NUMARFI-467500 format. One record per residue (C-alpha): x negated, y, z. Coordinates in steps of 0.1 Angstrom, whole numbers, padded with zeros to 4 digits, always signed. Layout:
BEGIN
XYZ/...
% end
This chain:
BEGIN
+0000+0001-0002/-0015+0034-0009/-0019+0061+0018/+0005+0083-0002/+0035+0054+0003/+0024+0047+0036/+0033+0080+0047/+0063+0085+0030/+0075+0054+0045/+0064+0067+0081/+0084+0096+0080/+0113+0088+0057/+0146+0081+0074/+0171+0080+0039/+0171+0038+0042/+0186+0043+0076/+0217+0060+0063/+0231+0024+0049/+0232+0007+0076/+0233+0035+0107/+0256+0015+0125/+0240-0018+0127/+0210-0006+0136/+0224+0011+0164/+0240-0015+0176/+0210-0044+0164/+0184-0014+0183/+0209-0010+0214/+0203-0047+0218/+0171-0048+0218/+0163-0016+0239/+0189-0030+0260/+0168-0062+0265/+0134-0047+0266/+0148-0024+0295/+0164-0055+0315/+0126-0072+0308/+0115-0042+0323/+0142-0040+0353/+0126-0076+0361/+0088-0063+0362/+0098-0031+0383/+0120-0049+0404/+0091-0077+0413/+0069-0043+0417/+0092-0029+0444/+0099-0059+0463/+0064-0068+0468/+0051-0028+0470/+0075-0024+0498/+0068-0054+0515/+0028-0049+0513/+0033-0011+0519/+0045+0013+0546/+0071+0042+0540/+0042+0064+0541/+0025+0052+0515/+0053+0057+0496/+0057+0093+0509/+0022+0106+0499/+0031+0094+0463/+0062+0108+0463/+0048+0142+0479/+0023+0146+0445/+0046+0133+0419/+0076+0157+0431/+0050+0185+0417/+0037+0167+0390/+0070+0152+0377/+0074+0191+0364/+0043+0188+0346/+0056+0155+0333/+0088+0169+0321/+0068+0197+0301/+0043+0179+0283/+0059+0168+0253/+0069+0200+0247/+0104+0191+0235/+0083+0182+0204/+0091+0143+0199/+0128+0152+0201/+0121+0181+0175/+0103+0152+0153/+0132+0129+0159/+0164+0156+0150/+0145+0168+0120/+0158+0158+0086/+0132+0156+0067/+0095+0159+0082/+0059+0160+0067/+0025+0143+0075/+0009+0183+0083/+0040+0193+0105/+0034+0157+0124/-0003+0165+0126/+0001+0200+0141/+0023+0188+0170/+0000+0163+0175/-0023+0186+0183/-0007+0208+0200/+0011+0179+0225/-0029+0172+0234/-0036+0206+0240/-0009+0202+0267/-0017+0175+0279/-0051+0185+0287/-0041+0220+0297/-0014+0201+0324/-0043+0179+0336/-0064+0210+0342/-0040+0227+0365/-0029+0197+0382/-0066+0192+0392/-0069+0229+0400/-0036+0226+0420/-0049+0202+0445/-0061+0220+0470/-0031+0239+0471/-0008+0206+0475/-0026+0194+0504/-0023+0225+0524/+0014+0228+0515/+0021+0194+0528/-0006+0198+0549/-0025+0166+0539/-0057+0164+0527/-0056+0125+0511/-0037+0147+0483/-0060+0160+0465/-0073+0128+0453/-0042+0110+0445/-0035+0146+0426/-0066+0143+0406/-0062+0107+0394/-0025+0113+0389/-0030+0140+0365/-0049+0117+0337/-0012+0109+0329/-0010+0141+0313/-0036+0136+0287/-0025+0101+0280/+0008+0113+0275/-0002+0139+0251/-0020+0116+0228/+0013+0089+0225/+0039+0116+0221/+0040+0117+0185/+0035+0083+0178/+0065+0072+0199/+0083+0101+0183/+0076+0084+0149/+0087+0046+0160/+0122+0063+0175/+0128+0081+0145/+0123+0051+0125/+0141+0032+0148/+0114+0004+0154/+0129-0008+0187/+0123-0036+0186/+0083-0027+0184/+0092-0003+0214/+0101-0033+0232/+0074-0052+0228/+0049-0022+0235/+0069-0016+0270/+0073-0049+0278/+0036-0054+0276/+0027-0024+0293/+0048-0037+0323/+0032-0073+0322/+0000-0057+0324/+0006-0030+0349/+0028-0046+0374/+0010-0074+0386/-0027-0051+0386/-0007-0026+0412/+0004-0061+0432/-0027-0070+0434/-0046-0040+0447/-0022-0036+0474/-0021-0069+0488/-0062-0065+0489/-0055-0035+0509/-0054-0003+0484/-0030+0010+0503/-0009+0041+0484/-0036+0036+0451/-0013+0006+0442/+0010+0030+0440/-0009+0057+0419/-0021+0030+0395/+0011+0014+0382/+0023+0046+0365/-0013+0057+0354/-0020+0018+0341/+0014+0021+0320/+0013+0053+0303/-0025+0043+0293/-0013+0010+0275/+0017+0025+0261/-0005+0053+0248/-0032+0029+0231/-0002+0004+0217/+0015+0034+0202/-0012+0043+0178/-0017+0003+0168/+0023-0001+0158/+0023+0033+0138/-0011+0030+0121/-0009+0070+0114/-0037+0090+0120/-0032+0122+0123/-0050+0152+0105/-0064+0183+0112/-0041+0214+0126/-0028+0236+0098/-0016+0274+0104/+0007+0269+0072/+0026+0236+0084/+0057+0255+0088/+0062+0242+0124/+0073+0277+0140/+0111+0266+0141/+0103+0230+0157/+0082+0247+0182/+0112+0270+0192/+0132+0241+0192/+0108+0220+0211/+0102+0247+0234/+0137+0250+0241/+0141+0215+0253/+0110+0212+0274/+0125+0242+0294/+0156+0221+0292/+0136+0191+0308/+0118+0213+0334/+0143+0226+0347/+0162+0194+0350/+0132+0181+0367/+0132+0207+0391/+0166+0197+0402/+0154+0163+0403/+0125+0167+0424/+0134+0199+0446/+0145+0174+0470/+0116+0150+0475/+0096+0186+0480/+0118+0201+0506/+0117+0169+0526/+0079+0162+0521/+0076+0199+0532/+0103+0199+0562/+0099+0163+0577/+0068+0146+0563/+0062+0116+0548/+0080+0091+0562/+0108+0105+0563/+0103+0108+0524/+0094+0079+0520/+0129+0063+0527/+0145+0087+0507/+0124+0081+0479/+0125+0048+0479/+0165+0048+0483/+0167+0074+0455/+0142+0051+0434/+0156+0018+0441/+0191+0035+0430/+0177+0051+0396/+0162+0020+0384/+0194+0003+0368/+0203+0040+0363/+0171+0042+0339/+0174+0007+0326/+0208+0019+0309/+0201+0057+0303/+0168+0055+0288/+0175+0029+0261/+0212+0043+0254/+0189+0075+0249/+0163+0059+0230/+0192+0050+0202/+0219+0075+0205/+0199+0108+0195/+0181+0094+0168/+0216+0080+0157/+0233+0110+0167/+0207+0135+0148/+0216+0114+0116/+0256+0119+0125/+0251+0159+0131/+0272+0168+0097/+0303+0142+0106/+0316+0154+0137/+0344+0132+0139/+0319+0102+0137/+0299+0121+0159/+0325+0120+0185/+0336+0078+0181/+0301+0071+0185/+0291+0093+0217/+0331+0077+0234/+0320+0044+0223/+0287+0046+0239/+0301+0059+0271/+0327+0033+0272/+0299+0008+0271/+0280+0024+0300/+0310+0026+0321/+0319-0010+0317/+0281-0024+0326/+0272+0007+0354/+0310+0012+0372/+0310-0024+0388/+0271-0021+0397/+0274+0010+0416/+0309-0001+0432/+0291-0028+0446/+0256-0013+0455/+0278+0011+0473/+0293-0012+0495/+0266-0036+0498/+0238-0009+0508/+0227-0021+0540/+0221-0058+0529/+0208-0050+0497/+0181-0026+0509/+0174-0051+0537/+0168-0079+0511/+0149-0058+0486/+0129-0039+0505/+0125-0056+0536/+0141-0047+0572/+0115-0019+0582/+0135+0002+0550/+0171-0001+0566/+0169+0032+0580/+0174+0042+0543/+0207+0024+0539/+0227+0052+0548/+0210+0073+0525/+0215+0047+0493/+0247+0045+0500/+0252+0085+0497/+0234+0086+0470/+0254+0061+0449/+0284+0088+0451/+0264+0108+0422/+0252+0082+0400/+0280+0079+0377/+0277+0115+0374/+0241+0115+0365/+0247+0087+0338/+0272+0115+0326/+0247+0143+0330/+0221+0122+0313/+0241+0119+0282/+0249+0157+0276/+0213+0162+0264/+0218+0140+0240/+0248+0160+0222/+0226+0190+0230/+0190+0175+0211/+0209+0155+0180/+0232+0186+0176/+0197+0211+0176/+0212+0230+0203/+0184+0235+0227/+0188+0270+0237/+0223+0258+0248/+0211+0228+0268/+0187+0254+0280/+0214+0282+0291/+0232+0256+0309/+0205+0242+0328/+0194+0276+0339/+0234+0281+0354/+0232+0250+0375/+0199+0247+0386/+0199+0277+0415/+0234+0254+0424/+0216+0221+0425/+0187+0232+0444/+0203+0257+0472/+0224+0226+0478/+0193+0208+0485/+0185+0235+0513/+0220+0236+0523/+0215+0203+0539/+0178+0198+0547/+0181+0209+0581/+0207+0175+0584/+0177+0155+0575/+0175+0133+0546/+0214+0117+0548/+0221+0159+0547/+0199+0163+0521/+0212+0136+0501/+0255+0143+0506/+0254+0181+0498/+0233+0173+0463/+0257+0145+0459/+0289+0164+0463/+0278+0197+0446/+0270+0173+0411/+0303+0157+0414/+0322+0190+0420/+0307+0207+0388/+0309+0181+0364/+0345+0187+0348/+0334+0226+0337/+0296+0213+0327/+0317+0186+0300/+0336+0213+0290/+0307+0235+0281/+0285+0202+0266/+0316+0194+0243/+0326+0230+0231/+0319+0228+0194/+0325+0192+0186/+0354+0166+0185/+0350+0161+0222/+0370+0170+0247/+0381+0158+0288/+0410+0140+0278/+0393+0121+0250/+0363+0111+0275/+0388+0103+0304/+0406+0080+0282/+0375+0065+0273/+0360+0057+0307/+0393+0053+0330/+0399+0019+0328/+0361+0006+0340/+0364+0037+0368/+0395+0023+0382/+0385-0010+0382/+0353-0003+0396/+0376+0017+0425/+0395-0011+0432/+0366-0036+0437/+0353-0014+0467/+0384-0014+0480/+0392-0053+0474/+0353-0055+0487/+0355-0034+0519/+0388-0051+0531/+0370-0087+0521/+0342-0078+0543/+0362-0064+0574/+0383-0093+0571/+0356-0123+0570/+0331-0101+0587/+0301-0119+0578/+0270-0118+0596/+0238-0131+0576/+0224-0110+0546/+0234-0133+0517/+0270-0141+0533/+0277-0099+0532/+0263-0100+0493/+0288-0131+0483/+0316-0116+0504/+0311-0080+0485/+0306-0101+0454/+0340-0121+0459/+0356-0087+0464/+0349-0074+0429/+0352-0106+0412/+0389-0109+0426/+0394-0078+0409/+0381-0082+0381/+0395-0114+0374/+0427-0100+0381/+0423-0074+0356/+0426-0096+0327/+0463-0094+0334/+0464-0063+0329/+0470-0055+0285/+0450-0023+0287/+0417-0044+0298/+0424-0071+0274/+0424-0048+0242/+0391-0027+0255/+0379-0069+0261/+0391-0074+0224/+0377-0043+0211/+0343-0053+0227/+0343-0088+0207/+0346-0070+0178/+0319-0048+0175/+0296-0080+0187/+0314-0096+0157/+0305-0063+0135/+0270-0065+0148/+0263-0100+0137/+0279-0095+0105/+0254-0062+0098/+0223-0079+0112/+0215-0090+0079/+0214-0056+0062/+0190-0042+0094/
% end
């Protein structure tokens, strides 16, 4: 294959339109399968590291990542989304964007090293200097990976992405566990994301086999940088919203309470990310191809929201009921004080899933400015809610943050849907059945636990699961539920029929 033809194959997306639905469906299943495998690796890491390390170890690292996470959100400057979203793109443009990303990665790395002494002073913890220095290398690895990762997503090469990520976890997780077992302490926690980022960067280069050229001033990337800059600013603000609680808790209460809070939050976000990440990886490139077909765009979003709710609502409902036994079983008895925080955070979990999906709509339609405006409005509200709950400890922070997110959600969706064929009525219709069943499952499981009063951890989990099982079994007698199940079966049949064309 000639170099010119290889470049055309790397950047062209015309061939994707012929079977976009089939590619989206198969891509979603591939990515979901990959995320399921990653979930297993992450679960093993969570269980093993929680038993080998202490809450203070996790709290120390959380103090650093709560702040460096802001840089991670800014690291690609939104230029990966610019590459994915743009209808046509050239080798010169992607090369220029690549070097911009590398420059940003280096700048963030140096900024983190410079800030290390300040962070040690802010938290009154001298060990944070060395932790911050090592964590800073993730910025460089990220900058080298951004455009290669974006090209894989632009081409909807979901199998390649899945194999890359599984391989990275298969190497990084055992390394972290061995380090913790050999007494490395919090360095085992630091090593996990560092190793993951390095392996994903190296494999992305091998899979794309695209070598960037030198940056060019005439590459016409101004509009892409403008678009990406607004997306990056939005992600930074979103990261502030997600990190402010950890920063405030670490400053006010110290490493141990922050360790409990961060483990409760991360354990809950583990299934959220396993679903939100693959859904976003499929949704943004697919929606980008549909931005000129408003009704089809709306139907795709509603179908994705429906599937996400069917998967997540019973899971989060079960976690709400069984918070205490889940925490003890997964993390160990030394973490049981994190159970009340875990239960409170479940309240906002579904809202977080839908909130993440709104960014897909903005990015795929090229509306980064509106996304930035939205986040500028809601960010002070969210951070303020954490500050209000801070005097009441980690449970107060969790409760005020969850209630505020849920309370402002209807307005947030109305703003997001403006200019599309979507509205609250259509969304409620799409997600009402799975949410209603989950609420009924919670009530049934709570009643079962109060009636049977099981003493052992496994018995408590089985009893809660039985309460949900009864509700979902009886729901098959209701016609709307049967209709949705038949619709899902039809979707899977379409997937099999279109599989040959992908």
